[in-house]
C-alpha positions in Angstrom: 79.9 100.6 93.7 81.9 97.8 92.0 83.3 96.8 95.4 79.9 96.7 97.0 80.4 99.7 99.3 77.3 101.6 100.5 79.2 104.9 100.7 82.5 106.7 100.8 84.2 109.4 102.9 85.5 112.0 100.5 88.7 113.9 101.3 89.1 117.6 100.6 92.3 116.9 98.8 95.9 118.3 98.6 96.6 121.5 100.5 99.1 122.4 97.7 96.0 122.6 95.4 94.0 124.6 98.0 91.7 121.7 98.7 90.0 121.0 95.4 86.8 119.7 96.9 85.9 123.3 97.7 85.6 124.0 94.0 82.1 123.7 92.5 83.3 121.9 89.4 84.9 119.2 91.5 81.8 119.0 93.7 79.7 118.5 90.6 81.7 115.5 89.5 81.1 113.8 92.8 77.4 114.6 92.8 77.1 113.1 89.3 79.0 110.0 90.3 76.8 109.6 93.4 73.6 109.9 91.2 74.9 107.3 88.7 76.1 104.8 91.3 73.8 105.3 94.3 76.9 105.3 96.5 76.4 107.8 99.4 78.7 110.4 100.7 77.9 110.5 104.4 81.0 112.3 105.6 84.0 114.4 104.4 87.6 114.5 105.7 90.0 117.3 106.3 93.1 115.2 106.0 95.0 118.3 104.9 95.1 119.4 108.5 97.8 116.8 109.1 100.2 119.0 107.0 98.5 122.4 107.6 97.6 122.2 111.3 94.6 123.8 112.8 96.7 124.6 115.9 99.1 127.0 114.1 98.0 127.8 110.5 95.3 130.4 109.8 94.5 128.6 106.5 93.3 125.6 108.4 90.8 127.7 110.3 89.3 129.0 107.0 89.2 125.5 105.6 87.4 124.2 108.6 84.7 126.9 108.2 84.5 126.2 104.4 84.1 122.5 105.0 80.6 123.2 106.5 79.5 124.9 103.3 80.8 121.9 101.3 78.8 119.5 103.6 75.6 121.4 102.6 76.4 120.7 98.9 76.6 116.9 99.5 74.1 116.6 102.3 76.8 115.2 104.5 76.7 115.8 108.2 80.2 114.9 109.5 83.6 116.4 108.8 86.6 114.4 110.1 89.0 117.0 111.6 92.4 115.3 111.6 95.2 115.9 114.1 98.1 113.7 113.0 101.6 114.3 111.7 102.3 118.0 112.0 99.0 118.5 113.6 99.6 116.0 116.4 98.3 117.3 119.8 100.0 114.9 122.1 101.9 116.9 124.8 101.0 120.2 123.1 99.0 122.2 125.6 99.4 125.4 123.7 98.3 123.7 120.5 95.2 122.3 122.2 94.4 125.7 123.5 94.4 127.2 120.0 92.4 124.2 118.6 89.8 124.7 121.3 89.4 128.4 120.4 89.2 127.7 116.7 86.6 125.0 117.3 84.6 127.4 119.4 84.7 130.0 116.6 83.2 127.7 114.0 81.0 125.6 116.2 77.9 127.9 115.9 78.1 127.7 112.1 78.3 124.0 112.3 75.4 123.8 114.7 73.2 125.9 112.4 74.1 123.7 109.4 73.5 120.5 111.3 77.1 119.5 110.7 79.3 117.6 113.2 83.0 118.3 113.4 84.6 115.0 114.4 88.0 115.3 116.2 90.3 112.4 115.3 93.7 112.3 117.0 96.2 110.2 119.0 94.7 111.5 122.3 92.9 109.3 124.8 89.1 109.3 125.3 89.5 111.3 128.4 91.7 113.9 126.6 89.1 114.2 123.8 86.4 114.7 126.3 88.3 117.5 127.9 88.5 119.3 124.5 84.8 118.7 123.9 83.9 120.1 127.4 86.0 123.2 126.8 84.4 123.8 123.4 80.9 123.2 124.8 79.1 122.6 121.5 77.0 119.5 120.4 78.5 120.1 116.9 82.0 119.0 118.1 82.3 115.3 118.8 84.9 112.5 118.5 85.7 110.6 115.3 86.8 107.3 116.7 89.4 105.2 114.9 89.6 101.8 116.6 93.0 100.9 114.9 94.7 104.2 116.0 93.5 104.0 119.5 94.4 100.3 119.8 97.9 101.2 118.5 98.2 103.8 121.3 97.5 101.1 123.8 94.1 102.4 124.9 91.4 100.1 126.0 89.2 100.7 123.0 86.1 98.9 124.3 86.2 100.9 127.5 86.8 104.1 125.5 83.9 103.5 123.2 81.6 102.9 126.1 83.0 106.0 127.9 82.6 108.3 124.9 79.1 107.0 124.1 77.0 109.5 122.1 80.0 111.8 121.8 81.2 109.5 118.9 80.0 110.8 115.6 81.4 108.1 113.3 83.9 105.2 113.3 87.0 104.2 111.3 87.3 100.4 111.0 91.0 99.5 110.9 93.4 96.7 111.7 97.0 97.8 111.5 98.4 94.3 111.4 96.4 92.2 108.9 93.1 91.7 107.1 90.0 92.1 109.3 89.5 89.0 111.4 93.1 87.9 110.9 94.9 90.6 112.9 94.8 92.2 116.3 91.4 93.9 116.1 88.5 92.2 117.9 85.6 93.4 115.7 82.9 91.3 117.5 83.8 93.1 120.7 83.8 96.4 118.9 80.2 95.5 117.8 79.2 94.8 121.4 80.6 98.1 122.6 78.8 99.9 119.8 75.6 98.1 120.7 76.0 99.2 124.3 76.1 102.9 123.3 73.4 102.5 120.7 75.5 103.4 117.7 74.0 102.7 114.3 75.9 105.1 112.1 78.6 104.7 109.4 81.8 102.7 109.7 84.5 103.7 107.2 87.0 101.1 106.1 90.5 102.6 106.2 93.6 101.0 104.9 94.4 98.0 102.6 96.8 95.1 103.1 99.6 93.8 101.0 100.2 91.5 99.1 96.5 91.9 98.1 95.7 94.7 95.7 93.5 97.5 97.1 90.3 96.2 95.6 90.8 92.6 96.8 91.7 93.9 100.2 88.6 96.1 100.5 86.4 93.3 99.3 87.8 90.9 101.9 87.4 93.4 104.7 83.9 94.4 103.6 82.7 90.8 103.5 84.2 90.2 107.0 82.5 93.3 108.4 79.2 92.4 106.8 79.1 89.2 108.9 79.4 91.3 112.1 77.6 94.4 111.0 74.9 93.2 108.7 72.8 95.9 107.0 69.7 96.7 109.0 66.3 96.3 107.4 
Protein backbone atom coordinates (compact mmCIF):
# COMPACT_ATOMS: atom_id res chain seq x y z
CA UNK A 1 0.00 0.00 0.00
CA UNK A 2 2.82 2.38 0.92
CA UNK A 3 4.43 1.83 -2.47
CA UNK A 4 1.18 2.56 -4.31
CA UNK A 5 0.64 -0.95 -5.64
CA UNK A 6 -2.87 -2.13 -6.47
CA UNK A 7 -2.20 -5.74 -5.57
CA UNK A 8 0.41 -8.41 -4.93
CA UNK A 9 1.05 -11.97 -5.96
CA UNK A 10 1.50 -14.07 -2.82
CA UNK A 11 3.91 -17.00 -2.87
CA UNK A 12 3.09 -20.25 -1.07
CA UNK A 13 6.43 -20.15 0.70
CA UNK A 14 9.36 -22.39 1.49
CA UNK A 15 9.02 -26.10 0.66
CA UNK A 16 11.06 -26.89 3.78
CA UNK A 17 8.18 -25.39 5.79
CA UNK A 18 5.59 -27.36 3.79
CA UNK A 19 4.29 -24.23 2.04
CA UNK A 20 2.99 -22.05 4.90
CA UNK A 21 0.31 -20.35 2.80
CA UNK A 22 -1.70 -23.58 3.00
CA UNK A 23 -2.14 -23.00 6.74
CA UNK A 24 -5.36 -21.24 7.85
CA UNK A 25 -3.53 -19.05 10.39
CA UNK A 26 -1.18 -17.71 7.72
CA UNK A 27 -4.06 -17.19 5.31
CA UNK A 28 -5.91 -15.20 7.96
CA UNK A 29 -2.99 -12.80 8.36
CA UNK A 30 -3.04 -12.05 4.65
CA UNK A 31 -6.81 -11.65 4.63
CA UNK A 32 -6.59 -9.17 7.49
CA UNK A 33 -3.83 -7.21 5.76
CA UNK A 34 -5.87 -7.09 2.57
CA UNK A 35 -8.88 -5.75 4.46
CA UNK A 36 -6.84 -3.05 6.20
CA UNK A 37 -4.88 -1.88 3.14
CA UNK A 38 -7.26 -2.52 0.26
CA UNK A 39 -4.38 -4.14 -1.64
CA UNK A 40 -5.74 -7.02 -3.70
CA UNK A 41 -4.41 -10.58 -4.02
CA UNK A 42 -5.22 -11.47 -7.64
CA UNK A 43 -2.89 -14.45 -7.96
CA UNK A 44 -0.73 -16.92 -6.06
CA UNK A 45 2.63 -18.45 -6.94
CA UNK A 46 3.99 -21.96 -6.51
CA UNK A 47 7.64 -20.94 -6.59
CA UNK A 48 8.43 -24.02 -4.50
CA UNK A 49 8.12 -26.11 -7.66
CA UNK A 50 11.50 -24.77 -8.75
CA UNK A 51 13.04 -26.87 -5.97
CA UNK A 52 10.40 -29.61 -5.70
CA UNK A 53 9.53 -30.17 -9.38
CA UNK A 54 6.13 -31.20 -10.61
CA UNK A 55 7.85 -33.45 -13.12
CA UNK A 56 9.36 -35.83 -10.58
CA UNK A 57 8.15 -35.22 -7.02
CA UNK A 58 4.71 -36.40 -5.80
CA UNK A 59 4.64 -33.64 -3.18
CA UNK A 60 4.41 -31.08 -5.97
CA UNK A 61 1.31 -32.74 -7.42
CA UNK A 62 -0.41 -32.51 -4.04
CA UNK A 63 0.64 -28.88 -3.62
CA UNK A 64 -0.76 -28.05 -7.05
CA UNK A 65 -4.11 -29.52 -6.06
CA UNK A 66 -4.03 -27.75 -2.69
CA UNK A 67 -3.28 -24.42 -4.36
CA UNK A 68 -6.77 -24.42 -5.87
CA UNK A 69 -8.30 -24.63 -2.41
CA UNK A 70 -6.15 -21.73 -1.23
CA UNK A 71 -7.28 -19.67 -4.22
CA UNK A 72 -10.85 -20.08 -3.02
CA UNK A 73 -9.90 -18.59 0.35
CA UNK A 74 -8.43 -15.47 -1.25
CA UNK A 75 -10.79 -15.20 -4.18
CA UNK A 76 -7.75 -15.39 -6.47
CA UNK A 77 -8.17 -16.97 -9.88
CA UNK A 78 -4.59 -17.59 -11.05
CA UNK A 79 -1.84 -19.86 -9.74
CA UNK A 80 1.62 -19.40 -11.24
CA UNK A 81 3.02 -22.90 -11.77
CA UNK A 82 6.80 -22.46 -11.97
CA UNK A 83 9.24 -24.57 -14.00
CA UNK A 84 12.71 -23.16 -13.37
CA UNK A 85 15.90 -24.41 -11.66
CA UNK A 86 15.34 -28.10 -10.81
CA UNK A 87 11.96 -27.96 -12.52
CA UNK A 88 13.33 -26.75 -15.88
CA UNK A 89 11.58 -28.46 -18.81
CA UNK A 90 14.00 -27.55 -21.60
CA UNK A 91 15.13 -30.69 -23.42
CA UNK A 92 13.23 -32.89 -20.97
CA UNK A 93 10.60 -34.79 -22.96
CA UNK A 94 10.01 -37.30 -20.17
CA UNK A 95 9.57 -34.49 -17.68
CA UNK A 96 7.09 -32.72 -19.94
CA UNK A 97 5.12 -35.97 -20.31
CA UNK A 98 4.79 -36.24 -16.53
CA UNK A 99 3.81 -32.57 -16.21
CA UNK A 100 1.11 -32.98 -18.84
CA UNK A 101 -0.39 -35.93 -16.99
CA UNK A 102 -0.32 -34.15 -13.64
CA UNK A 103 -1.92 -31.06 -15.13
CA UNK A 104 -4.60 -33.26 -16.68
CA UNK A 105 -5.34 -34.79 -13.29
CA UNK A 106 -5.88 -31.49 -11.51
CA UNK A 107 -7.40 -29.48 -14.39
CA UNK A 108 -11.02 -30.57 -13.75
CA UNK A 109 -10.75 -29.37 -10.14
CA UNK A 110 -9.35 -26.05 -11.35
CA UNK A 111 -12.10 -25.69 -13.93
CA UNK A 112 -14.80 -26.30 -11.32
CA UNK A 113 -13.23 -23.71 -8.99
CA UNK A 114 -12.76 -21.11 -11.74
CA UNK A 115 -9.00 -21.15 -11.19
CA UNK A 116 -6.37 -20.92 -13.93
CA UNK A 117 -3.07 -22.76 -13.64
CA UNK A 118 -0.49 -20.56 -15.37
CA UNK A 119 2.54 -22.39 -16.71
CA UNK A 120 5.71 -20.28 -16.55
CA UNK A 121 8.94 -21.72 -17.91
CA UNK A 122 11.89 -21.14 -20.23
CA UNK A 123 10.02 -22.83 -23.09
CA UNK A 124 8.97 -20.99 -26.25
CA UNK A 125 5.40 -19.98 -27.02
CA UNK A 126 5.07 -22.89 -29.44
CA UNK A 127 6.30 -25.37 -26.84
CA UNK A 128 3.89 -23.96 -24.29
CA UNK A 129 1.04 -24.33 -26.75
CA UNK A 130 1.96 -27.97 -27.30
CA UNK A 131 1.61 -28.57 -23.56
CA UNK A 132 -1.72 -26.76 -23.43
CA UNK A 133 -3.02 -28.73 -26.39
CA UNK A 134 -2.05 -32.02 -24.77
CA UNK A 135 -3.69 -31.09 -21.47
CA UNK A 136 -6.80 -29.89 -23.27
CA UNK A 137 -8.28 -27.76 -20.50
CA UNK A 138 -9.24 -24.06 -20.47
CA UNK A 139 -8.00 -23.98 -16.87
CA UNK A 140 -4.37 -24.43 -17.98
CA UNK A 141 -2.83 -21.41 -19.69
CA UNK A 142 0.50 -19.57 -19.95
CA UNK A 143 1.90 -17.17 -17.35
CA UNK A 144 4.00 -14.92 -19.59
CA UNK A 145 7.17 -13.29 -18.27
CA UNK A 146 8.44 -10.77 -20.81
CA UNK A 147 11.90 -10.61 -19.21
CA UNK A 148 12.46 -14.36 -19.14
CA UNK A 149 11.32 -14.85 -22.73
CA UNK A 150 13.42 -11.92 -23.94
CA UNK A 151 16.44 -13.40 -22.15
CA UNK A 152 15.88 -16.65 -24.05
CA UNK A 153 16.02 -14.76 -27.33
CA UNK A 154 12.35 -15.20 -28.20
CA UNK A 155 10.48 -12.54 -30.15
CA UNK A 156 8.25 -11.60 -27.24
CA UNK A 157 5.93 -9.35 -29.24
CA UNK A 158 5.30 -12.13 -31.74
CA UNK A 159 4.87 -14.62 -28.91
CA UNK A 160 2.33 -12.47 -27.08
CA UNK A 161 0.27 -12.13 -30.24
CA UNK A 162 0.64 -15.85 -30.98
CA UNK A 163 -0.46 -16.93 -27.50
CA UNK A 164 -3.29 -14.42 -27.34
CA UNK A 165 -6.06 -15.46 -24.95
CA UNK A 166 -3.92 -18.37 -23.76
CA UNK A 167 -2.01 -15.89 -21.54
CA UNK A 168 -3.56 -15.66 -18.08
CA UNK A 169 -1.29 -13.00 -16.55
CA UNK A 170 2.02 -11.18 -17.11
CA UNK A 171 5.25 -10.59 -15.25
CA UNK A 172 6.79 -7.20 -15.99
CA UNK A 173 10.57 -7.53 -15.92
CA UNK A 174 13.74 -6.01 -17.31
CA UNK A 175 16.82 -8.07 -16.49
CA UNK A 176 19.23 -5.26 -17.33
CA UNK A 177 18.05 -2.05 -15.67
CA UNK A 178 15.15 -0.05 -14.30
CA UNK A 179 12.10 0.00 -16.54
CA UNK A 180 12.55 2.35 -19.45
CA UNK A 181 16.32 2.35 -19.06
CA UNK A 182 17.12 -1.24 -19.99
CA UNK A 183 16.42 -3.62 -22.86
CA UNK A 184 12.66 -4.10 -22.47
CA UNK A 185 10.45 -2.13 -24.86
CA UNK A 186 7.38 -1.73 -22.69
CA UNK A 187 5.48 0.52 -25.14
CA UNK A 188 5.67 -2.31 -27.68
CA UNK A 189 4.61 -4.77 -24.97
CA UNK A 190 1.54 -2.58 -24.46
CA UNK A 191 0.79 -2.61 -28.19
CA UNK A 192 1.03 -6.41 -28.27
CA UNK A 193 -1.26 -6.66 -25.24
CA UNK A 194 -3.74 -4.32 -26.92
CA UNK A 195 -3.72 -6.52 -30.01
CA UNK A 196 -4.80 -9.55 -27.97
CA UNK A 197 -7.24 -7.54 -25.84
CA UNK A 198 -5.42 -8.17 -22.57
CA UNK A 199 -6.65 -6.09 -19.63
CA UNK A 200 -5.51 -8.19 -16.67
CA UNK A 201 -2.82 -7.86 -14.04
CA UNK A 202 0.88 -7.17 -14.55
CA UNK A 203 3.10 -8.20 -11.66
CA UNK A 204 6.36 -6.29 -11.16
CA UNK A 205 9.19 -8.76 -10.60
CA UNK A 206 12.72 -7.90 -9.57
CA UNK A 207 14.45 -4.84 -8.13
CA UNK A 208 17.61 -3.08 -9.26
CA UNK A 209 20.74 -2.09 -7.37
CA UNK A 210 22.05 0.32 -6.19
CA UNK A 211 18.49 1.41 -5.41
CA UNK A 212 16.83 -0.18 -2.42
CA UNK A 213 13.85 -2.47 -3.07
CA UNK A 214 11.25 0.16 -2.23
CA UNK A 215 12.83 2.90 -4.36
CA UNK A 216 13.26 0.49 -7.24
CA UNK A 217 9.62 -0.62 -7.13
CA UNK A 218 8.40 2.98 -6.91
CA UNK A 219 10.44 3.94 -9.97
CA UNK A 220 9.27 0.96 -12.02
CA UNK A 221 5.66 1.44 -10.96
CA UNK A 222 5.69 5.11 -11.94
CA UNK A 223 7.16 4.18 -15.32
CA UNK A 224 4.56 1.48 -15.94
CA UNK A 225 1.71 3.79 -14.95
CA UNK A 226 2.69 6.05 -17.85
CA UNK A 227 2.24 3.18 -20.29
CA UNK A 228 -0.48 1.20 -18.53
CA UNK A 229 -2.62 3.87 -16.81
CA UNK A 230 -5.46 2.59 -14.61
CA UNK A 231 -8.66 2.24 -16.59
CA UNK A 232 -11.71 4.13 -15.38
